[in-house]
DOFIZA-481625 format. One record per residue (C-alpha): residue number from 1; residue in three letters; x, y, z. Coordinates in Angstrom, 2 decimals. Layout:
// residues N
i|aa|east|north|up
NUM|ala|X|Y|Z
...
This chain:
// residues 159
i|aa|east|north|up
1|unk|-13.58|-8.60|-30.99
2|unk|-13.19|-6.48|-34.15
3|unk|-11.78|-8.21|-37.16
4|unk|-10.81|-6.30|-40.30
5|unk|-8.68|-6.87|-43.39
6|unk|-7.94|-3.08|-43.71
7|unk|-6.27|-2.14|-40.40
8|unk|-4.90|1.12|-41.97
9|unk|-8.51|2.48|-42.05
10|unk|-8.76|2.51|-38.24
11|unk|-6.98|5.21|-36.27
12|unk|-7.59|4.14|-32.73
13|unk|-9.14|1.29|-30.73
14|unk|-10.34|1.28|-27.14
15|unk|-11.75|-1.02|-24.38
16|unk|-14.07|0.68|-21.82
17|unk|-14.61|-1.23|-18.54
18|unk|-18.28|-1.38|-17.65
19|unk|-19.17|-1.54|-13.95
20|unk|-22.75|-2.76|-14.53
21|unk|-21.86|-5.80|-16.65
22|unk|-19.03|-8.25|-16.68
23|unk|-18.49|-7.54|-20.46
24|unk|-16.31|-4.66|-21.54
25|unk|-17.38|-2.29|-24.38
26|unk|-15.02|-2.35|-27.42
27|unk|-14.77|0.67|-29.61
28|unk|-12.90|1.80|-32.72
29|unk|-12.57|4.95|-34.71
30|unk|-12.50|4.55|-38.44
31|unk|-10.76|7.03|-40.65
32|unk|-13.04|8.11|-43.43
33|unk|-12.39|10.54|-46.29
34|unk|-15.17|12.08|-48.29
35|unk|-14.65|11.71|-52.00
36|unk|-13.85|14.94|-53.84
37|unk|-16.69|16.26|-55.96
38|unk|-16.05|16.51|-59.67
39|unk|-15.68|19.98|-61.01
40|unk|-18.76|21.57|-62.47
41|unk|-18.34|22.75|-66.05
42|unk|-20.90|25.29|-67.10
43|unk|-21.00|26.20|-70.82
44|unk|-22.94|29.29|-71.88
45|unk|-23.54|31.10|-75.11
46|unk|-22.99|34.87|-75.45
47|unk|-25.97|36.29|-77.14
48|unk|-24.33|39.56|-77.78
49|unk|-22.43|38.01|-80.65
50|unk|-24.88|35.22|-81.50
51|unk|-24.02|32.99|-84.34
52|unk|-26.93|31.04|-85.70
53|unk|-24.74|28.64|-87.63
54|unk|-22.70|27.80|-84.46
55|unk|-25.92|27.32|-82.57
56|unk|-27.33|24.97|-85.19
57|unk|-24.02|23.04|-85.22
58|unk|-24.17|22.60|-81.41
59|unk|-27.78|21.35|-81.72
60|unk|-26.71|18.84|-84.36
61|unk|-23.98|17.57|-82.10
62|unk|-26.30|16.77|-79.15
63|unk|-26.98|13.03|-78.74
64|unk|-30.76|13.38|-78.55
65|unk|-31.47|9.67|-78.12
66|unk|-29.62|9.67|-74.76
67|unk|-31.73|12.62|-73.57
68|unk|-34.94|10.97|-74.80
69|unk|-34.02|7.71|-73.05
70|unk|-33.17|9.63|-69.81
71|unk|-36.50|11.49|-69.98
72|unk|-38.49|8.29|-70.64
73|unk|-36.69|6.57|-67.69
74|unk|-37.55|9.58|-65.39
75|unk|-41.10|9.62|-66.44
76|unk|-41.43|5.81|-65.88
77|unk|-39.78|6.17|-62.45
78|unk|-42.02|9.09|-61.38
79|unk|-45.16|7.12|-62.51
80|unk|-44.02|4.12|-60.53
81|unk|-43.29|6.30|-57.43
82|unk|-46.66|7.94|-57.69
83|unk|-48.62|4.69|-57.90
84|unk|-46.56|3.10|-55.23
85|unk|-47.22|5.99|-52.82
86|unk|-50.87|6.08|-53.80
87|unk|-51.34|2.38|-52.95
88|unk|-49.14|2.26|-49.86
89|unk|-51.02|5.13|-48.22
90|unk|-54.21|2.96|-48.02
91|unk|-52.69|-0.52|-47.96
92|unk|-54.03|-1.39|-44.55
93|unk|-57.59|-0.25|-45.28
94|unk|-58.96|-2.77|-47.84
95|unk|-62.03|-0.84|-48.90
96|unk|-59.96|2.39|-49.44
97|unk|-57.29|0.41|-51.27
98|unk|-59.76|-1.09|-53.76
99|unk|-61.50|2.30|-54.22
100|unk|-58.08|3.71|-55.13
101|unk|-57.35|0.83|-57.51
102|unk|-60.78|1.24|-59.24
103|unk|-60.21|4.99|-59.60
104|unk|-57.03|4.28|-61.52
105|unk|-58.73|2.15|-64.13
106|unk|-59.38|3.78|-67.53
107|unk|-63.11|4.38|-67.75
108|unk|-63.04|6.17|-71.11
109|unk|-64.85|4.23|-73.86
110|unk|-63.89|5.20|-77.35
111|unk|-66.86|5.10|-79.73
112|unk|-67.02|4.92|-83.37
113|unk|-68.79|7.98|-85.02
114|unk|-72.52|7.36|-85.64
115|unk|-72.55|9.38|-88.88
116|unk|-70.19|11.17|-91.21
117|unk|-71.01|14.33|-93.20
118|unk|-69.73|14.20|-96.77
119|unk|-70.57|17.29|-98.81
120|unk|-74.23|17.86|-98.08
121|unk|-75.29|14.35|-97.02
122|unk|-74.82|12.20|-94.05
123|unk|-73.45|8.57|-94.18
124|unk|-74.30|6.27|-91.28
125|unk|-73.32|2.79|-92.47
126|unk|-69.74|1.62|-91.77
127|unk|-69.10|0.53|-95.42
128|unk|-70.12|3.96|-96.68
129|unk|-67.90|5.70|-94.08
130|unk|-64.90|3.51|-95.01
131|unk|-65.42|4.30|-98.74
132|unk|-65.68|8.07|-97.92
133|unk|-62.43|8.02|-95.96
134|unk|-60.73|5.99|-98.73
135|unk|-61.86|8.48|-101.38
136|unk|-60.72|11.37|-99.23
137|unk|-57.23|10.07|-98.60
138|unk|-56.88|8.83|-102.24
139|unk|-57.60|12.41|-103.41
140|unk|-55.21|13.89|-100.75
141|unk|-52.42|11.53|-101.90
142|unk|-53.04|12.40|-105.52
143|unk|-52.94|16.17|-104.76
144|unk|-49.73|15.67|-102.74
145|unk|-48.17|13.73|-105.56
146|unk|-49.16|16.38|-108.06
147|unk|-47.75|19.20|-105.96
148|unk|-44.46|17.48|-105.28
149|unk|-44.07|16.54|-109.00
150|unk|-44.78|20.20|-110.04
151|unk|-42.33|21.60|-107.40
152|unk|-39.63|19.29|-108.76
153|unk|-40.20|20.76|-112.17
154|unk|-40.05|24.30|-110.84
155|unk|-43.78|25.08|-111.06
156|unk|-45.72|25.98|-108.01
157|unk|-49.47|26.30|-107.70
158|unk|-51.13|28.96|-105.54
159|unk|-54.57|28.19|-104.23
C-alpha cells in the first residue's frame, strides 16, 4: 500500500508478482524536478580606467559587520569540526583519548616580569614597577595632549 496526498507527483505505479513469496512487490515512480540554480552575477572592476574615488565609495558601501559575523561563524564551525574529529578518532581508546584531551589544554603560564629597567636602574618590587608604568603613561598622555593642542592651533613640532 502506498498512500500519498500529492498523487500528481507520481507518474506510474506497478505491482510485481513474486514467485518466492506470497507477497507482491509494489513500486512507484515519482516525478522529481531539480530546482533551477540562481544566476551567478560577477562584478569586476576595470583597472585600465581605475577610479580611486569609486573604489573607496564601493568599500564604504560594503556591510562589513555581515562579513565579520560570517567569518567568525566559519572560524567557530571549523574549530568545532577540528576538535570533534580529533576526539572521535580516538574515542574507543581511553588512554589515547585522554592524551589527546590533555594535549589540547593550555600549558602556557604567563609570568609577571621580575624586574623593569627604568633609565639606568632596575626596579624589582611591584609598587615601584606600577609607579614607573604610571609615570610613563602619564608623560605619554601629556605629550599626546600637547601635540594635538598644537596641531589644532596650526603649529607642528618636529623631533
